[in-house]
N, C-alpha and C positions, 0 to 999 in steps of 0.2 A: 425585398429585393427584386429588381426589375430590370427593364430597360425601356427607355422613353423616347419620344420625338414629337416634334411639331413643325408646322409650316404655317406662316402667315403670308400669304402671296398677295400683297396689296396690288401688285401690277399684274394680277392673274384673273381673269375673267371665267375661264373655263374651271368649273368645280371638278368636273371629271379627271382633268389633268392633275388638279391638286391632289385628289383622292388617291390617284395613281402614285403621286410622290410618297404619300402618307403610307400606302400599303407597302411600297418599297422601303421605306424606312423600319417599318415593323419586321418585314422579312430579314433584312440584313441584320436584325438584332434577335432573331428569334431564338438563338442558342441560350441567350440570357433569362428568357422567359418562356419556357415551354409550357407553362400551365393555363395560358389563355392569351387571347389577343383581343384587344379592343381598339375602335376608333370613333373618334367624335368630330364632328364639324358644326360650326357655329351656324345657326340658320341666317344671321343678317350680315355676316362678315366672312370672307375668304380666308378663313383660319380653321385649322384641323390640328387634332392631337392624338397621339397613337400611344399605346402601352402594351408591352409583353409582360406577362405576370409570371413571376415565381413566387408561388403561394406560400407565405411563412406565418402569417397570423390569418385567423378565421378563413379557412380554406374553402368556405363556400361561396357561391356566386355573389353574395353581399360585396365581397371585397374587390369585386372586377372594377378595372378602370379603363379609361378615363372616368372620374367621379364627378357627378354635379350635385351642388347643394345652393339653393338660392340662385344668385348670378353667377357663381362661381364653377369653375371647372378646372380639374386638377388630374396632372399625369406625374405620378411620383415614383422615386426610386430610393429606398432606403429602409430604415427602421428608427422610430423614435421610441427610446427605452422608456420614457416617463409618460408615455400617453395615457396610460391609466390615471395617473395623478390630474393630468388635464382634463382628461373626460369627466372626472369628477367635479372639477371647477366649472365646466361648460354646463353641465347638468345644473348646477346649483344657480346657474343664470338663466335657466329655463330652456336650454336646448335638449332636443331628443335625440338619439340615434338608432339607425336601423341596422348597424353591423356592429362587429367588435374590432374595426380595423383602426388603425393609427391614420390611416388616409383619411378617413372621417373626421377624426380630432384635428388633423390639420387643416381641413377645409372650413369647419366650424370656429376653429381657432382663428384662422384669416379672416373669418367674417366678423368676429368679434375685436381682434386686435391689429388686423392688418401686419404689417411688417415687423411690429413690436412683438408678435408672436415668437419670432426666430430666437430672441436671446433667451426664452422660456424652455427652448427645445434642449434635449440631451440625447443625441444618438448621430446617425450619418444620414444625408439625404442630398438629392439632387432633384429639382422639380420644376416643371413649367405650369403656371397657373393663369388663366384666363379670367378678368374681372368685368369682361364687357367692353373696356375701353382699352385697357393695355394688357400686354404679355410681360409676365413676371417670370425670370429666370432665377434661381436660387440654388446656392451650393453650400453643404456644411463647412463647419468652422475649420476643420483640417485638410479638407479635400479627399474624403475617403472616397466618394463617389463622384465619378467624373461628369461633366457636362459641356460639350461643345456648340458653339453657335457661329452664325454668320449673320450680318445685316449688309443687305446690298439693295440694289434699285428694284430687283423683283421681289423683295420681301425678306423675311426672317426665317432662318431655319435652324432647327437645334436637335441634338441628339445624343445620347449617352456614349456613343462610340464615333470616333472620327472617321472611320471607314463608312460606315453608314451614312454620315452626314455627307460624304464627298460623293458618295452615289446618287445623291438625289439633286446636287446643285445644277443650275442650268449650264455652268461652264466650269471646266476643271480649273481650279485655283492654281496659280503659279507659286513655286517655292519663294521663301520669304529670305531675300539675301542674308540678312544678319542672322538668321538661324543656322546657317551652315557652320561658321567658326563656332557659335555657341555649343552646337551638338558635338562638334568634333572634341572641344575640351571637356564639356560634362557627361555626354552620352544622353543627354535629354534636353527639351526644350522647355524654358520655364513658362509658367502662366503669367499673363493672361495670353501669351502667344502660342501659337504652333508653328510647323514648319512651313506653312502656307500663309501667303499675303491674304489679309482680311478674314482669315478663319481664326476664331478665338476660343480660350478656355474661360469659362466663368472662374473668377478667383475664388479661391476658399473663403468663407466667411464674407461674401459678399451678395448682395441681389443686384439685378438689372431690371429696370422698368423700361419697356420697348413700345414705342408707337411709330406708326409711320414716319413721323418727322423728328422724333427724338430718341434717344438712349442715355438713359441716367442710370449711373452706377454708385452704389454706396457700400461702404462695410458696415455690418450690423454687429462685428465682434473684433476688438483690437486686442489682440494677445499681448502685444507690448505692455500694455498696462497692467497686466496681469503676472507677467514675467519678470518685469524690471521692478522688483518691489525691495523694500528693506527687508534684509534676511532675518528670518524669524524661526528659529529651531521648534522643531515640532517633536512630541513624544513618539517613540516609535510604536505605541499602540494606537496612536491617533494615524499615523502612516497607514499602519496595517488596516484600519478600520476602514480608511477612505478607499484604499485600493480593492479591498474586498466588496465593498459597496457597488463600486464601479464594475468589477469583474461579475458581480450576480447579476446586475442590471443586464447584461448581454446575454442571458440566458433566455429571455423572454421569447417564446416560439411554440407553435402547435405542430413542430416537426423536430427529427432527431438533431441533436447538436454535437459536436465534435471538438478538437482541438489540434492545432498545428504544434507538435512537441519537438522542437529541435534537438533539445538537449542543452541549451543555453539557458542563461540566467532567467531571461524575462519570461518565457513560456514556461519553464519550470516553475517560477513564482505563480503563474496563474493556474498552473494545474495544482500546486501545493495549496493556495489559499482556497480555492472551489472544493477541494476534496477535504481538507482538514477543517475549515472554518464554516463552509455552507453544507458539507456532506455531499456534495455531487461530483461523483468520479466519471469525467467525461471520457469517452473512448479516444486515444491518442493516436495521430497519424505522424509518421516521420520518413523523412527520405534519408536513405543511406546509401553510400558508394563504397564499391569492394576496394577501391584504391587506398591505401595507408597514406594519411595525411589529409584526407578529404572527407572523412567519414566520423560523425558524432552519434550515429545510431545506436551505437553500443552504450553511451551515456544515456541517451533517451530511453533504453530499454531498461536500465537500472533504476532510473528515476520512476518510470511508470510503474515498476514492481514495487518499488519502496513506498508509492502512494496508493498502490492497489488499483491500477487505471487499467483497461483493456488497451492493449498497444497493438497496433497494425503498421509494422515498417514495410517500406517499399526499397528493395534494394537494386540500384542501377549502376551500370559502368556510365561514365561520360559519352562513352559511344553511343549508348542507348537514347542520349539527349540529341544527338546530332540530327536525327530525321525532323526534329522539331523546329530547326532553324528556318526552314523555308516558310513557315507560318509567320514569321515575325512581322513581315510588311503589312499583311491584311489584318493581323491582329491588333497593331498599334495604329495603323494608318499614317504613321510617319517613323523616321528612324527613330530606334529606341535601342541603347547602347549597353544595356544592363544585362550581361550573360548570364547571370543567376534567375533570370525571367524564365529561362528554359527549365531550371529545376523546379521553381514554383509551379510551373505549368503542369509538370509529370506528378508533381504530389497533389496538385488540385485534382487533376483526372482522376487519380487513385481515390481519393478521398470521397468524391462526388459518388462512388459507387457504395458508399457506406451510410453517409449524412447528408443531409441538405444545407446545414450551417456549420460553419466552423470558426473558432476563435482562434485569432491570429496574434502576435504579441509585439506589433509594429509599435514604435513611438516610445518604447521604454528607454532606449538609448538616446534618444533627442531629449526627453525630459530629465532624465536622471544620470547623463553624463557616461554614455557608453562607448564612444569611439575612442579610437587611439588619438586622434587630432584633438580631443577633449583634454588628454592628460599633457600635451606638449606645450610648454611656454614659449612664447614669440622670440624671447631672447635666444633659448636653446635653437629654434629653428633657423634664425638669421646666421647663427654662428655655423650650424652644420653647412647651412646653403653656401656661405662664404668658403668653407673648407674645400666643400666639392668642387666649386667654381675654380678654385685656386690649383687644385690636382688636375694633372692632365690625364684625366679618365674619361675614356670613350665609353658609348653605351655597352660594348662588349666586354669593358673592364669591369664595369658595375656588375654585370652578370656573372663573371669569374668570381666576383668575392663571395658569392653564395656558397661555393663550394667549400670556403675556408671556415664558415660560421655554423654554429651548432644546427642540429635539425629543427628545433623547435622555433627557429626564425622563420619570419613571414614568407609566405610562398611568393609574394609580389615585392620582396624587398628591393630587387634591383630596378623596378618601376618607380618605387618610393624614393630612392636616391636619385634617379634621373630626374624626377619632377623637383626634387629640392635643389638640383644643380641650375635650375632656372627660376627658383622662388624668389620673388621679390619683396614679399610682404605686403603688397598694397591693398588687398582686399581677401575675404575669406574664400571667395571663388577659386583663388590660386591653390588652396589646400585640398578642397574639394575635387578639382578637375581631374579626371583620369588621366590626361595629357597635358603638358605645359601649354598655357595658354598661347604664349608667344610662338612656339613652334607650330600649333594650329594655324597661326596667322601666316608663318612663313609656307606653310603648303600651298597657299594661295597665291593666284598671279598677281592679286593687289589686295591691300589691307582692306578687310570689312568690318567695321566696327561692331564687336558682338552685342547681343542683347544683355542689358544689367544682370548681374546676378541677383541684385535685390535692390530695388529703386529708393526705398524709405531710408529715412535718416534713423541711426540706432542711438539710443541714450546714453550707451557706453562705448568704448574703443571695440573694433570688431574681435580682437584678440583676447578680450577676458572670455572667462569660462560661459558667463551667461549670455553673452552674445554668440558664442559659437553654437552653443545649444539652440539658442533662438533661430539663428540661421538655418540650422539644420531642420528645426520644427517647421519653418515657414517655407523652406525651398527645396531641400533635397528630401524630406519626407513625402509631401504632397507629389512633387513632380518625378519622381524617381520610384520610391519604394510603393506607395500607394497605387501609382498607375499600374506597376507591374503587378501586384496583389489582384488588384480589380479585374485585369483582363485574363489573367491565369485563373481566377475562381469563376468568374461569370461566363467564360467561354463553355464552362462545364456544369452551368446551373448549380453554382455552389455559391452560399452567401457567405462571404468572409467579414467578420466583425472584429473590431479593434478595442480590447477592453481599456488598454493604457489611455486610449484618445478620449478623454472626458475634461471639460473646461473646468471643473473642480480639481481636476490633478495637474493641470496646467498652473493654475494658481498655488496649489501646494508646491509643486517643483520650483517654482520661481521664488518661493518664499525660504526654501531650505538653503541654509549657509552652504558655500561651496565647498568645503571640507567634508560635508556630508554625503557629497555625489562623487567628488573625484578628490583625491590626495596622492599626490605623487604618480605612480603608475598604476593605482588601484581605480577602478572605475565603479559606479554604481554602488557607492558604499552603502548606503541605507538599504537598498535592496538586497544586498549580501547579508546584511545583519538580519534583516527579516528572514530570508531562505533558511538561516542557521536555525530558526526555530523548527524547522520541517524536514531539513535534508541534511545527511553528514557532509562535512566540509569538501570530500574528495570526488562529491558528484557535481559541484558547482563551481570550486574554485580551479577554473581552467582558464587558459588564454581564449578569447574571443575568435570564432572560427567564421561561421555563416556558411552560405552555399557557395563554395568555389568551385568554378567551372575552368578547366584547363583550356582556355581559348587559344593562347600562343601555342600550344603542342598541336591543336587542330590545325591552325593556319600554316604550320610548317609540314603536317602530315596530310590527313584526308581532304583538309580544304584549300591545299596548298595552290592547286590548279585553279578553282574558282577565283581565289585571290589574285593570282597572276593574270587571268583574263580581266578583271576588273581594273587592275594596274598597268597592264601592257598593250591590250588589244584596241585598235582604233574602233572596233565596234562596241566597247565597252559604254554602258550607260553613264559612267562617271565622266565621259569625255564632254558632256553638256554643261558639267560645273567647272568653276574657274580655278583648277589645280595646277600648280607647277609639278608636272609628271616626271621630270628629270629629278626633281629633289625627292619625289615620293619614290623613285626608283632606287636611289642612293640609300635612302632609309631602310627600303625593303631588303638591299643585298646585306646590310648590316644585321636585320632581324631574323633573315633567313640563315645568317652564319651563328645564330644561337643568342642574340642580345635580348634580352627578355624586356628591356626598357621600351620598346615600341610595341609590345603585344597588345595593350588595350587600344592604343590609337588604330593598329591595324584591324583589330576586331570592330570598332567603330565605323573604320572605312568599309570594311567587308558588309557590315550591316546596311551602311549607305549605299553600297552597290547593289544589294538585294532589293531595298527599297525603290532606287531609281529605275531598276528593271520593272518592277511591279508597277510603278507609276507611269512608266512610258507604255507599258502593254496593257494595264488596266483600263475598262470603261467607266471613267470616273464621273461621267455625265450622262444624263437621260436624254 
């Protein structure tokens, strides 16, 4: 795992200037690769590649990058878990190796198969490869590893992190108008877009071939064909074997490996199968909160004890996370509204003091049906939406409902009901949106068409279970969850691996009949059946919780004054954006009076204000 970047300055004759940009790219990403720095410049072309190394496999200098073999040069970030199998195949074809790295396997594999190598790979990756004629930019199937780029008259620039890329561009890019309503609704900007005009993300499962005159993009993986197949029941033993094999592959490393153990079902299953089937008892790292209702650390401790795992809990109060908020703009380089990023950041910082690699358990919800929205029928949602619209309930009334309901009800129930009041059932993004899309538009002085939630056509209506899972797999997972985990971990030179994100498990999940995944209100049924083999029911038969962060309380308390500055001051950086401030003020009065329904919207707006100030004040061009 590393950080990468490159510049092809086809309009630049000054190689020293280009080298300065490359050095800057490396410097701004040094936190993700503290074990070494490499810079390579093509002898006949104004092109250069940089690499910051986080040494995981073959810790010797033989693993340094950028790495050259034959006419190819590669800068690569990731891990190929089946690299040893591919290495054997290449040796049989006559290739010899001078290192024990997956990087060299990638190079000789590309030399042999070209882009046809990509479907053979199992792992996570983002890389830039120069073949003497074109620059290839490639991202893994699921989008575990990020890759940002821009192509402009001055040349092509790419980097692992958006902030580093912005720092080396000749001119500061302008915000993309359509990204504003999209971010306000979802809290993220979907690939291939970013918050900036002309700055892009390489889409998961795609490659780009770039020359001074052409940019060609193609998918090398089409998960639709795997996910939307005829239902085919699988024996529980086969499911267990496939999961165990995938989890075990993620252990390959020459450095210590740990596990994020939240106390939830997915991370508990990773821990249980590795401990009981593989005999590996990974050290487990857990984030706990002192506040009742926010803490799962006690459950994680009980699971670790049951499985005989070394357990390292980190207890925080939500107030401990507040100082991290100011880091968000530079960490992501654009507005990012998932408040749980703060919790993951704190956990990653703590974990990095003990290990260099950590297994996460993202993807289990998407593959096996773990979200509440997977359990809900469209008919029920539409009925409830019509009922809520018919009742004269204002946001403050929805919040008052919370006090009459049992304590086990969701923390954010008023916000969910508020969203359903505006639910039209037009597309899946309405269910995922943190704030109703229509109201996000109403906050603007003129309607701005949002970016499409997903442009491709689905073989089934979006409200079927498989479609909802698929949409989460290809949109919410890479653009929210995996972005969050990558930035949080790599900022602390910690490699996060995703044992559920394997192409064979996608195929398996797609073939499972829906009742094996969701039945009524029970989620991830087949994973629960597996976990019952290794844990007593009381340790995993609990409601889903996740990293809840009390942003509404912060925005009414210690962050109230900064929020008011962004909303009311004539000097606010938000004044450059097309908001109806009178409408925002009316919503804010309702929110300040206690209505929870606007909490996530004002958190998104607060983060947008932080980003706007950072964008205005930072020197983002050289």
